[in-house]
C-alpha positions as CSV (number, residue, x, y, z in Angstrom):
1,M,94.9,127.0,74.5
2,V,97.8,127.3,72.0
3,R,98.9,124.3,70.1
4,R,100.7,123.4,66.8
5,V,99.6,122.3,63.8
6,W,100.5,121.3,60.4
7,G,100.1,124.2,57.7
8,R,101.4,125.7,54.9
9,R,104.9,127.5,55.4
10,G,104.1,131.3,56.0
11,I,100.3,130.7,56.8
12,K,99.2,131.2,60.2
13,V,96.8,128.3,60.9
14,R,93.7,129.2,63.7
15,Q,92.0,125.9,64.6
16,P,89.1,126.0,67.0
17,L,90.0,123.8,70.0
18,Q,87.5,122.9,72.5
19,L,88.3,121.2,75.7
20,V,86.3,119.7,78.4
21,Y,86.8,118.1,81.2
22,E,84.2,116.2,82.7
23,W,84.5,113.7,86.0
24,M,82.3,110.5,87.3
25,Y,83.7,108.2,89.8
26,L,83.1,104.9,89.7
27,F,82.3,103.8,93.6
28,M,82.9,99.7,93.5
29,V,83.4,96.9,95.8
30,V,84.3,93.7,95.2
31,D,83.8,90.4,97.2
32,G,86.5,88.4,95.8
33,R,85.0,85.4,97.9
34,K,81.9,84.9,96.5
35,G,82.8,86.7,93.3
36,K,80.2,89.6,93.5
37,L,80.5,93.3,92.2
38,Y,78.9,96.0,93.6
39,W,78.9,99.4,91.9
40,T,77.6,102.8,91.5
41,W,78.6,106.5,90.1
42,I,79.0,108.7,92.2
43,D,79.9,112.7,91.4
44,S,82.8,113.3,93.6
45,M,85.0,111.5,96.5
46,K,84.0,113.9,99.0
47,A,83.1,112.1,102.2
48,E,79.4,113.1,102.3
49,M,79.0,111.1,98.7
50,L,81.1,108.1,100.1
51,S,79.2,107.9,103.1
52,A,75.9,108.2,101.0
53,A,77.3,105.1,98.9
54,L,78.4,103.2,101.7
55,N,75.0,103.4,103.5
56,G,73.4,102.1,100.4
57,L,76.0,99.3,100.5
58,K,75.5,98.7,104.1
59,H,71.4,98.5,103.8
60,N,71.2,96.8,100.3
61,T,74.0,93.9,100.7
62,D,75.9,91.5,102.9
63,V,78.9,93.2,102.8
64,E,80.5,93.4,106.4
65,A,83.8,95.5,105.8
66,V,85.8,97.4,103.0
67,V,89.4,97.4,102.5
68,W,90.6,100.4,101.2
69,D,93.7,103.2,101.4
70,G,94.1,105.9,103.4
71,A,92.4,108.8,101.4
72,R,91.3,111.8,103.5
73,S,87.7,111.2,102.8
74,H,88.2,107.3,103.4
75,R,89.3,108.6,106.7
76,S,86.5,111.1,107.5
77,N,84.1,110.7,110.7
78,L,80.9,110.7,108.2
79,V,82.4,107.3,106.4
80,H,82.8,105.9,109.7
81,E,79.8,106.6,111.2
82,V,78.0,104.5,108.8
83,G,79.0,101.4,110.6
84,L,80.5,99.0,108.3
85,Q,84.2,97.9,109.5
86,L,86.8,99.9,107.2
87,I,90.3,98.0,107.0
88,E,93.0,100.8,105.8
89,L,95.8,99.3,104.0
90,P,99.2,100.2,104.4
91,R,100.2,103.4,102.5
92,Y,101.5,103.2,98.9
93,S,100.4,99.5,98.6
94,P,97.4,99.4,96.2
95,E,98.5,95.8,95.2
96,L,96.7,94.5,98.5
97,N,93.3,96.0,97.4
98,P,91.0,93.2,95.7
99,A,89.1,96.2,93.6
100,E,92.4,97.3,92.0
101,R,92.6,94.4,90.1
102,V,89.3,94.3,88.7
103,F,89.9,98.5,87.9
104,E,92.9,97.3,86.1
105,E,90.5,94.8,83.9
106,I,88.3,97.9,83.5
107,R,91.2,100.2,82.0
108,R,92.1,97.4,79.7
109,W,88.7,97.2,78.4
110,I,88.2,101.1,77.8
111,E,91.5,102.3,76.9
112,G,92.5,103.5,73.4
113,K,88.9,104.2,72.8
114,V,87.3,107.5,72.2
115,Y,83.5,108.2,73.7
116,G,81.4,110.7,72.6
117,S,80.5,111.9,76.3
118,I,81.5,110.7,79.8
119,K,78.0,109.2,80.0
120,D,79.0,106.8,76.8
121,K,81.9,106.1,78.8
122,A,80.3,105.4,81.9
123,E,78.0,102.8,80.1
124,A,80.9,101.3,78.4
125,V,82.2,100.4,81.9
126,D,78.4,99.4,83.2
127,T,78.4,96.9,80.1
128,Y,82.0,95.7,81.0
129,L,81.0,95.1,84.8
130,T,77.5,93.7,84.0
131,S,79.7,91.0,81.8
132,L,82.1,90.4,84.4
133,E,79.5,89.9,87.3
134,S,77.8,87.4,85.5
135,K,81.0,85.3,85.7
136,P,82.2,85.1,89.5
137,H,84.4,82.4,88.9
138,R,86.0,85.3,87.0
139,V,85.8,87.9,89.5
140,Q,87.1,85.2,92.2
141,A,90.5,84.8,89.7
142,L,91.0,88.5,89.7
143,A,90.5,89.1,93.3
144,G,89.3,86.2,95.7
145,W,92.9,85.7,97.3
146,D,93.8,83.1,99.5
147,W,95.5,85.2,102.1
148,I,91.9,87.2,102.3
149,E,89.9,84.1,102.9
150,Q,92.1,82.7,105.8
151,N,92.2,86.3,107.3
152,T,89.4,87.5,106.8
153,P,87.8,86.6,110.4
154,H,91.4,88.0,112.0
155,L,91.1,91.0,110.1
156,L,87.4,91.9,111.0
157,E,88.2,91.2,114.7
158,V,91.4,93.5,114.5
159,Y,89.4,96.1,112.7
160,A,86.4,96.0,114.8
161,A,87.5,98.6,117.2
């Protein structure tokens, strides 16, 4: 990679540079009505990983439905076979997804800091989520919107098919 750096005039500066890209994905479900958070880290957003995470969610929690966008992996047959009710949001409407409010808070918490590794950053996120989870009233304030509470039975009926 070529990069401009400050140096003495007439002297070519050679600077070693190491660029490493690593990804981990935070799979998180927010129950804004109860103020609960459920999360795990997954290696990719492929349907196989999502269906495994949803399976764990289905068998280890009382979550009945998941609200999310129409990403390709979210529409996969593997994901639908899990058996949770999946409520798809209209296109380009992340403001309707309760989890997005929590993601905004996470970003605010971790932005502007340098982490030694992706695992260090994931640990910082885990620490923040654990802290947030201990304050259900805060989660409810972020994501427990009245329209969700009022329409949950209706949404579950509409999307049951």
